[in-house]
DSSP file (Angstrom, degrees, kcal/mol; ACC not computed):
  #  RESIDUE AA STRUCTURE BP1 BP2  ACC     N-H-->O    O-->H-N    N-H-->O    O-->H-N    TCO  KAPPA ALPHA  PHI   PSI    X-CA   Y-CA   Z-CA
    1    1 A X              0   0    0      0, 0.0     2,-0.1     0, 0.0     0, 0.0   0.000 360.0 360.0 360.0 139.5   52.3   11.6  275.6
    2    2 A X     >  -     0   0    0      1,-0.1     4,-2.4     4,-0.0     5,-0.2  -0.451 360.0-111.6 -81.1 158.9   48.6   10.7  275.2
    3    3 A X  H  > S+     0   0    0      1,-0.2     4,-2.2     2,-0.2     5,-0.1   0.824 120.5  54.8 -58.1 -31.0   46.0   13.4  274.6
    4    4 A X  H  > S+     0   0    0      2,-0.2     4,-1.9     1,-0.2    -1,-0.2   0.918 108.2  47.4 -69.5 -43.8   44.6   12.6  278.0
    5    5 A X  H  > S+     0   0    0      2,-0.2     4,-2.3     1,-0.2    -2,-0.2   0.895 110.7  52.0 -64.1 -39.3   48.0   13.2  279.6
    6    6 A X  H  X S+     0   0    0     -4,-2.4     4,-2.7     1,-0.2    -1,-0.2   0.923 108.7  50.8 -63.3 -42.2   48.4   16.4  277.8
    7    7 A X  H  X S+     0   0    0     -4,-2.2     4,-2.3     1,-0.2    -1,-0.2   0.863 109.0  52.1 -65.1 -33.7   45.0   17.6  279.0
    8    8 A X  H  X S+     0   0    0     -4,-1.9     4,-2.7     2,-0.2    -1,-0.2   0.917 110.5  47.3 -65.6 -44.3   46.0   16.7  282.6
    9    9 A X  H  X S+     0   0    0     -4,-2.3     4,-2.6     2,-0.2     5,-0.2   0.921 113.1  48.4 -64.0 -45.1   49.2   18.8  282.3
   10   10 A X  H  X S+     0   0    0     -4,-2.7     4,-2.4     2,-0.2    -2,-0.2   0.912 113.6  46.8 -62.2 -43.2   47.4   21.7  280.8
   11   11 A X  H  X S+     0   0    0     -4,-2.3     4,-2.1     2,-0.2    -2,-0.2   0.890 113.1  49.5 -66.9 -39.8   44.7   21.6  283.5
   12   12 A X  H  X S+     0   0    0     -4,-2.7     4,-2.3     2,-0.2    -2,-0.2   0.950 112.0  46.9 -62.2 -49.7   47.3   21.3  286.2
   13   13 A X  H  X S+     0   0    0     -4,-2.6     4,-2.3     1,-0.2    -2,-0.2   0.904 113.1  49.7 -57.0 -44.4   49.3   24.2  284.9
   14   14 A X  H  X S+     0   0    0     -4,-2.4     4,-2.5     1,-0.2    -1,-0.2   0.880 109.5  52.1 -64.4 -37.2   46.2   26.3  284.6
   15   15 A X  H  X S+     0   0    0     -4,-2.1     4,-2.0     1,-0.2    -2,-0.2   0.883 110.4  47.4 -65.0 -40.3   45.2   25.4  288.1
   16   16 A X  H  X S+     0   0    0     -4,-2.3     4,-2.0     2,-0.2    -2,-0.2   0.863 111.7  50.5 -72.5 -34.9   48.5   26.4  289.5
   17   17 A X  H  X S+     0   0    0     -4,-2.3     4,-1.5    -5,-0.2    -2,-0.2   0.936 111.7  48.2 -62.8 -46.1   48.4   29.7  287.6
   18   18 A X  H  <>S+     0   0    0     -4,-2.5     5,-2.5     1,-0.2     4,-0.4   0.854 109.2  53.8 -64.4 -34.1   44.9   30.4  288.9
   19   19 A X  H ><5S+     0   0    0     -4,-2.0     3,-1.4     1,-0.2    -1,-0.2   0.931 106.4  51.4 -62.8 -46.6   46.0   29.6  292.4
   20   20 A X  H 3<5S+     0   0    0     -4,-2.0    -1,-0.2     1,-0.3    -2,-0.2   0.801 111.6  47.4 -58.8 -30.5   48.8   32.1  292.1
   21   21 A X  T 3<5S-     0   0    0     -4,-1.5    -1,-0.3    -5,-0.1    -2,-0.2   0.495 112.2-124.1 -88.8  -5.3   46.3   34.7  290.9
   22   22 A X  T < 5 +     0   0    0     -3,-1.4     2,-0.5    -4,-0.4    -3,-0.2   0.889  55.1 156.2  60.0  43.9   44.0   33.8  293.9
   23   23 A X    > < -     0   0    0     -5,-2.5     3,-2.2     1,-0.1    -1,-0.2  -0.900  44.9-138.5-102.1 123.5   41.1   33.1  291.6
   24   24 A X  T >  S+     0   0    0     -2,-0.5     3,-1.5     1,-0.3     4,-0.5   0.659  94.3  79.0 -60.7 -17.9   38.6   30.6  293.1
   25   25 A X  T 3> S+     0   0    0      1,-0.3     4,-1.7     2,-0.2    -1,-0.3   0.663  73.3  83.0 -64.8 -12.6   38.2   28.8  289.8
   26   26 A X  H <> S+     0   0    0     -3,-2.2     4,-2.4    -8,-0.2    -1,-0.3   0.830  81.3  61.9 -61.7 -32.1   41.4   27.1  290.7
   27   27 A X  H <> S+     0   0    0     -3,-1.5     4,-2.0     2,-0.2    -1,-0.2   0.949 107.2  38.9 -65.6 -51.4   39.6   24.5  292.9
   28   28 A X  H  > S+     0   0    0     -4,-0.5     4,-2.1     1,-0.2    -1,-0.2   0.835 115.8  54.2 -72.4 -25.4   37.5   22.9  290.2
   29   29 A X  H  X S+     0   0    0     -4,-1.7     4,-2.1     2,-0.2    -1,-0.2   0.915 109.3  47.0 -67.5 -39.7   40.3   23.0  287.7
   30   30 A X  H  X S+     0   0    0     -4,-2.4     4,-2.5     2,-0.2    -2,-0.2   0.857 109.7  55.3 -70.5 -32.0   42.7   21.2  290.1
   31   31 A X  H  X S+     0   0    0     -4,-2.0     4,-2.3    -5,-0.2    -1,-0.2   0.940 108.8  47.1 -61.3 -44.7   39.9   18.7  290.7
   32   32 A X  H  X S+     0   0    0     -4,-2.1     4,-2.7     1,-0.2    -2,-0.2   0.922 111.4  52.0 -58.5 -45.5   39.7   18.0  287.0
   33   33 A X  H  X S+     0   0    0     -4,-2.1     4,-2.6     2,-0.2    -2,-0.2   0.895 109.2  49.8 -59.0 -45.2   43.5   17.7  286.8
   34   34 A X  H  X S+     0   0    0     -4,-2.5     4,-2.6     2,-0.2    -1,-0.2   0.933 111.6  47.7 -60.9 -50.0   43.4   15.2  289.7
   35   35 A X  H  X S+     0   0    0     -4,-2.3     4,-2.0     2,-0.2    -2,-0.2   0.898 112.6  49.3 -60.4 -44.2   40.8   13.1  288.0
   36   36 A X  H  X S+     0   0    0     -4,-2.7     4,-2.2     1,-0.2    -1,-0.2   0.919 112.0  47.2 -63.1 -44.1   42.6   13.2  284.7
   37   37 A X  H  X S+     0   0    0     -4,-2.6     4,-3.0     2,-0.2    -2,-0.2   0.867 108.8  56.9 -64.0 -37.0   45.9   12.2  286.3
   38   38 A X  H  X S+     0   0    0     -4,-2.6     4,-2.2    -5,-0.2    -2,-0.2   0.911 108.0  46.8 -59.2 -41.3   44.1    9.4  288.2
   39   39 A X  H  X S+     0   0    0     -4,-2.0     4,-2.5     2,-0.2    -2,-0.2   0.910 111.8  51.2 -67.4 -40.2   42.9    8.0  284.9
   40   40 A X  H  X S+     0   0    0     -4,-2.2     4,-1.4     1,-0.2    -2,-0.2   0.946 113.3  44.9 -57.2 -49.7   46.4    8.3  283.4
   41   41 A X  H  <>S+     0   0    0     -4,-3.0     5,-3.1     1,-0.2    -1,-0.2   0.842 110.5  53.7 -65.7 -34.4   47.9    6.5  286.3
   42   42 A X  H ><5S+     0   0    0     -4,-2.2     3,-1.4     1,-0.2    -1,-0.2   0.916 108.6  49.2 -64.2 -42.8   45.2    3.8  286.3
   43   43 A X  H 3<5S+     0   0    0     -4,-2.5    -1,-0.2     1,-0.3    -2,-0.2   0.805 110.7  50.6 -67.8 -27.0   45.8    3.0  282.7
   44   44 A X  T 3<5S-     0   0    0     -4,-1.4    -1,-0.3    -5,-0.2    -2,-0.2   0.392 115.9-119.5 -86.6   3.0   49.6    2.8  283.4
   45   45 A X  T < 5 +     0   0    0     -3,-1.4     2,-1.0     1,-0.2    -3,-0.2   0.810  67.8 141.2  63.6  31.2   48.7    0.4  286.3
   46   46 A X     >< +     0   0    0     -5,-3.1     4,-2.0     1,-0.2     3,-0.2  -0.688  21.3 171.0-102.9  77.9   50.3    2.8  288.9
   47   47 A X  H  > S+     0   0    0     -2,-1.0     4,-2.2     1,-0.2    -1,-0.2   0.809  70.4  53.1 -66.5 -34.0   47.6    2.1  291.5
   48   48 A X  H  > S+     0   0    0      2,-0.2     4,-2.0     1,-0.2    -1,-0.2   0.897 110.3  48.3 -66.8 -37.9   49.2    3.9  294.4
   49   49 A X  H  > S+     0   0    0      2,-0.2     4,-2.2     1,-0.2    -2,-0.2   0.889 110.2  53.1 -63.9 -39.3   49.6    7.0  292.3
   50   50 A X  H  X S+     0   0    0     -4,-2.0     4,-1.7     1,-0.2    -2,-0.2   0.910 108.2  49.6 -61.8 -42.1   45.9    6.6  291.4
   51   51 A X  H  X S+     0   0    0     -4,-2.2     4,-1.8     2,-0.2    -1,-0.2   0.871 108.4  53.6 -64.7 -39.3   44.9    6.4  295.0
   52   52 A X  H  X S+     0   0    0     -4,-2.0     4,-2.6     1,-0.2    -1,-0.2   0.908 107.2  50.8 -62.4 -42.3   47.0    9.6  295.8
   53   53 A X  H  X S+     0   0    0     -4,-2.2     4,-2.6     1,-0.2    -1,-0.2   0.862 107.4  54.4 -66.2 -33.7   45.1   11.4  293.1
   54   54 A X  H  X S+     0   0    0     -4,-1.7     4,-2.2     2,-0.2    -1,-0.2   0.878 107.8  49.4 -63.9 -37.9   41.9   10.2  294.7
   55   55 A X  H  X S+     0   0    0     -4,-1.8     4,-2.5     2,-0.2    -2,-0.2   0.927 111.7  49.4 -66.9 -45.9   43.0   11.7  298.0
   56   56 A X  H  X S+     0   0    0     -4,-2.6     4,-1.9     1,-0.2    -2,-0.2   0.907 111.5  47.3 -59.4 -43.2   43.8   15.0  296.2
   57   57 A X  H  X S+     0   0    0     -4,-2.6     4,-0.8     2,-0.2    -1,-0.2   0.895 112.5  50.7 -68.7 -36.1   40.5   15.1  294.4
   58   58 A X  H >X S+     0   0    0     -4,-2.2     3,-0.6     1,-0.2     4,-0.6   0.911 110.3  48.9 -63.1 -43.3   38.7   14.4  297.7
   59   59 A X  H >< S+     0   0    0     -4,-2.5     3,-0.9     1,-0.2    -1,-0.2   0.847 104.5  59.0 -67.2 -33.6   40.6   17.1  299.5
   60   60 A X  H 3< S+     0   0    0     -4,-1.9    -1,-0.2     1,-0.2    -2,-0.2   0.776 102.7  54.8 -63.9 -24.9   39.8   19.6  296.8
   61   61 A X  H <<        0   0    0     -4,-0.8    -1,-0.2    -3,-0.6    -2,-0.2   0.664 360.0 360.0 -82.0 -17.6   36.1   19.0  297.5
   62   62 A X    <<        0   0    0     -3,-0.9    -1,-0.2    -4,-0.6    -2,-0.2   0.509 360.0 360.0 -86.2 360.0   36.4   19.8  301.2
């Protein structure tokens, strides 16, 4: 696993934990996780998964 992918996993796990605790900081953390995963998927040439992460990031902003 690359350092970028590890950062995405950590951010995602932290976001889920914060969501379970009902702490509003979960939204920006999950946005960061989506962006990081989007970059990981782009580098792996998984463009549909990249687009899905873009949808998740957009929805977290709404």
